[in-house]
Structure formats: C-alpha cells, structure tokens
C-alpha positions in Angstrom: 97.8 48.6 105.3 99.4 45.8 103.3 96.6 44.8 101.0 94.1 47.4 100.0 90.3 46.8 100.1 88.4 47.5 96.9 86.7 50.6 98.5 90.2 52.0 99.3 91.3 51.4 95.7 88.1 53.1 94.5 88.8 56.1 96.7 92.4 56.4 95.3 91.1 56.1 91.7 88.5 58.8 92.5 91.2 61.1 93.8 93.3 60.6 90.7 90.3 61.2 88.5 89.6 64.5 90.3 93.0 65.6 89.0 92.3 64.2 85.5 94.8 61.4 86.0 97.5 63.9 85.0 101.1 63.0 85.7 101.8 66.7 86.5 99.3 66.5 89.3 101.2 63.8 91.2 102.0 66.0 94.2 98.4 67.1 94.5 97.2 63.5 94.2 99.7 62.4 96.9 98.6 65.2 99.2 94.9 64.4 98.8 95.5 60.7 99.2 97.7 61.2 102.3 95.0 63.4 103.7 92.5 60.6 103.2 94.5 57.6 104.4 97.0 59.3 106.8 100.1 58.0 105.0 101.3 56.6 101.6 102.3 52.9 101.9 103.6 51.0 98.9 100.2 49.5 97.9 98.7 53.0 97.7 101.7 54.2 95.7 101.3 51.4 93.2 97.6 52.3 92.6 98.5 55.9 92.1 101.3 55.0 89.6 98.9 52.8 87.6 96.2 55.5 87.5 98.6 58.3 86.4 100.4 55.9 84.0 103.8 56.5 85.6 106.3 54.2 87.3 106.0 53.2 90.9 109.6 54.3 91.2 108.7 57.8 90.2 105.9 58.0 92.8 108.2 56.6 95.4 110.9 59.1 94.5 108.5 62.0 95.1 107.1 60.5 98.4 110.6 59.8 99.7 112.0 63.2 98.7 109.5 65.5 100.3 109.4 65.4 104.1 105.7 66.2 104.3 104.8 62.8 102.8 105.1 59.7 105.0 105.1 56.0 104.2 104.3 55.0 107.8 101.3 55.9 109.9 101.7 58.7 112.4 100.0 59.2 115.7 97.2 61.7 116.2 99.4 64.0 118.3 103.0 64.2 117.1 105.6 65.1 119.8 108.9 66.7 119.1 111.7 67.5 121.5 114.2 70.2 120.9 117.8 68.8 121.1 119.5 72.0 120.2 122.4 73.1 122.4 120.4 75.4 124.7 117.7 72.8 125.2 120.2 70.0 125.7 122.0 72.0 128.4 118.7 72.6 130.2 117.9 68.9 130.4 116.3 67.8 127.1 118.0 64.4 127.3 116.0 63.7 130.5 112.8 64.4 128.6 113.9 62.0 125.8 114.8 59.4 128.4 111.3 59.6 129.9 109.6 59.3 126.5 
C-alpha cells in the first residue's frame, strides 16, 4: 500500500472526522483505521497526521510504541509457537523448523 487511492484517503478522513479531528483521539483513530485497512503503513500515517494537525513523527511514535498496531500487513490466521523452556524441551524447535 505505497500510494493511496483517493477512496482510501477519503475513508481515512472520514474516520478522523468521526473523532472530530481531535489530537487526543489519535489512538482511537489509529484503531479504527487499522480495523479498516488491516495495518498502518507510512502513507496512512501521513494522512492521519495531516487531518489531526500533528506531526507524522508523533503518529509514528504511537504506532511503533504500542504492540497492537502494525505497519505491515498480517495474515488472516496468525500463528505463534511457544519457545519457552518447557515447550522447547518438548520439541518446539522442530515445529519452528517445519514452519
């Protein structure tokens, strides 16, 4: 999602307006936008920053700080493998190797 289409920009602006373009609503705007697009690439962050009249660096700081935000698209079914000591002893590395 390098360049955004005008309909995508319009959707981001709509989300921002739904939170009154308020800087204090940044996290809510980010949540709703990620829910809509699946992730928050740089181009999306730039539009949000412009709409909320804040710096792109401030938006990036929030996105990169909280683990529930992502800047890369994720798959439909996330898979995680326990690598704790008990799991590792029982062969978790073999599962990782297979994946």
